[in-house]
C-alpha positions, 0 to 999 in steps of 0.5 A: 580410407582418407584421414583428411578431415572434411571441411565444414559446410558453409553457414546457412544464410539465415544465421549469417547476419541474424544475432540470436538466430532470429527467424523474423523481425519483431514488430509492433511490441510496445517494449518496457516502460523504463527510465521515467520519473514516477513523480515528476512525470505525473502532472496530477501527482505533482499538483497534489503535493503542491496543493497540500503543502508538500512541495518543499519535499520536491527534491526527495520525491523527484529522486524517489520517482526516478528510482521507481521508474528505473530499469534497476528497480524493475529488475530487482522487483522481478528477482525478488518475486522470482526467488522467494523467501525460504524458511531455515529452521536449523543451521547445519549443526542442528541448532534452532535458528528460525531464520528467513532467507531472502534473495539479495534483490529483496534486501537491496530494495529494502535498502532503497526504500528505507534510505528514501525515508518512506518509513519515517519522513512524517515523524522526522519532520513532524510539525512541518505542514505537508510532512504526512503528505510527502510521506504518503507520496513516498508510499504511493511511489514505492507501491508502484515499484514493488509492493512486497517491501511496502509491508515492512515499510508501512508497519515500521512507519505505523509503529510510532503512534502505538509506541506513544502510549508509553513515552519511555518505550517511545524514547527507547525505540524511536531513535532506531526506528527512525534511522534512514537505513536498513540492516539485514543482519539477524542481531539485536535491534539496538546493534543495527544501523536501522530497525524494521517493525512487524506485527503478529496479531491474528490467530487461527480462531479469531481473524478480525476478532482480536478479542478471541486471542488465546495467547497468554502473558505472565509477568517476568518479574513482580512489576506489572503494567506498561514498561514491565517485562512479560513472558508470552506463550501461544500461536499467531496465524499471521506474523507479518515480516517474521524477520523484523527487528521489533514487533508488536503483538497481543496477549491475554493477562488476567486483566484482559487483552494487552499489547506488547512490544518484543525484539526478534533477537535478545541482547545476548544475540540469541533468537527470542523465544519464538518458533516459525512454523512455516511461511505462508504460500500466498497468492501475491506479495510473494517477495515479502515473508508472512508466517505462522509462529509459536511463542514459547515464553517470548520475552516482551514488554507491555505497551500501554495500559494493561487490558486495553490492548486493542485501544493501544494497537488501534493507533497503529491500525489507523495509520496503516489503513491510510497506507493501504488506501495510498498503496492501492492507489499507487498500485492502480497508478502503475497499472494505468501507466502500463496500460497507457504505455502499451496502448500508445505503442501498440498498433491495430487497424493502422492506428495506435490502440489508444486512438481507437475510440473504444480503447480510449474510453477504457483508458480514460475511465481508468485515468479518471478512477486513478486520479480520483484516488490520488486526490483522496489519498493525499487529502487524507494525508493532509488531514493527518498532518493537522489532526492534533491541532484542528478538530475538524481535520481530526474528525475528517481523518477518523471517518474518511480514512476507513472510507478510503481504505474500503473503496480503494481496496475494493476498486484495485482488483477490478482496475488491474484486471481492466488494465491487464486486458489492455495488454491482451495475452502479454499481460497475463504472462508471468514475466510481465509486471501486470501479472504481479499487480494482478496477484497483488491487488486483492491483498490490501482489502484483507490487511487491517480489516476486511470490507465489512469490518471497515464499514462497521468501523465507519458506522461506530465512528458516526454513532460515537461522534456524530460530529464526524458526519458534519466534518465530512459534509463540510469538506465535501461542500467546499465545492458547493455550487461548482457542479449541480450533479455533485450538489444533488448527490451530496444532498441525497447522501446527507439524508442517508447519513442522518438515518443511522438506524438503517445504516448497517445493512446498506453500509457498503453502498453508503460508504461507496457514496461517501467516497464518491462525494469526497472524490468528486469534491476534490476533483471539482476543486483541484483537477482540470474540468475534463477530469471533474466533468467525467467523474461527476457525469459517471460516478455521481450522475449515473451515466455509466455502465458496470465496467470500465470503458463505459464513459458517455459520449461528449466527454473529452477523453483525449484530454483525460488520457493526455493528462494521465500520460507520464511525461518525460522530464 
């Protein structure tokens, strides 16, 4: 028997010149939308920042827009959603530590968000016209990048109005909150490069009814009231961002429900007296941790008047509600950008998908919806800029912020589903960005008040302060005479708003109409005729179906899609 090794057979032809052992050439795939500027490439977005006085922040917005559209941020977002947060209750020696461990991609994203000042810009530039608009624009951008890091960013931003109830506490904590830095170390907040803020409000038995809170607080010393130290015992069903450095919570004293501020770690370096029971296995918002937690004599400081906890925390809720409207609008913009990219680069029947009239109708309808929410969000951010110096702006902010929150959050899931369908089966695969947006879209409608809670808040505002109705109508009628359909719709809406006794059963419909009226007015005043005409013909005049893609004949759908297309810069 020969011991000579047989020579290796020649390589087959099909692998000789084909890296990766390809069996065929990949054709007609759109590829990823990367390397674009989510601010500078968005015509309407740039216009809205200028109209509402935030163009002085153009440089920061352009830098952030480039980051959001980069391949790096898209990669980090995928990694942060693939490698989910993990609860570590004990260390290897058996010590209770109550830590949440995140993938490095999450921490890197947090660093980018906080370095962009999305959590603090309006406060560090307070008093400068357009500061809240610029900050809302930053939130709009990062909600196109990764929604999971926008929850801690938004709560950190919203903590400042609540802390104003005690100037001493504001002075103590705002320097740490307002730093444009992120520090993931589990140590006392004052020792960190920058601090994040969370919330622990909801309990099992209460949900939106915060007055049902059973967590109790007792004085740690003889001192009582705002600024005094208390020990809290109880449970929280949702603790958003349990690794936050500072958090706000509610507990009952013998004078009623009160608000408290606590730190995640104490000055001696030990964990504050809380135990994380488990992390929520959520449908979406996967990269961000939400938890159930128990307080065991949690060391906290009362914030605001004892027994007036809801009044204290509502200042925070008003700002976060606007952020959820902005966030849902940003999420829709990302879904639209993806739909336009795919349908422009995918061909069927010898044409790009978007050139098929039936598909262009769908994409144009989505573009109208997206731009309407952009203008609504930025207008209400502008109202926040002036709410303390202009009574009409304050009234408009009070009534229309929940209107925007309600309607943007209701529309986002429907919008994303339609945008996902533009991709066919590719959009339903877990490694596609659309799948993440699909799971994310319903969440903002739950945070800070579900739809019915928001609608009732609008009704109460109008009942307590009837001037809010006048402020709303005055704003809408700034477009009076420019479009007969808008004028007729507004007159019909006013008749409904003047009859508040019959409001509650039809509150959702009336608030939807309020959103339409304000969006229509803004588009007529600030957008191009093709966009305003499409909105008024469909949302106001009723020539529209019950699904996206039902625009009537005669509209300039090509001009609408071209305006919404992200431009190279």
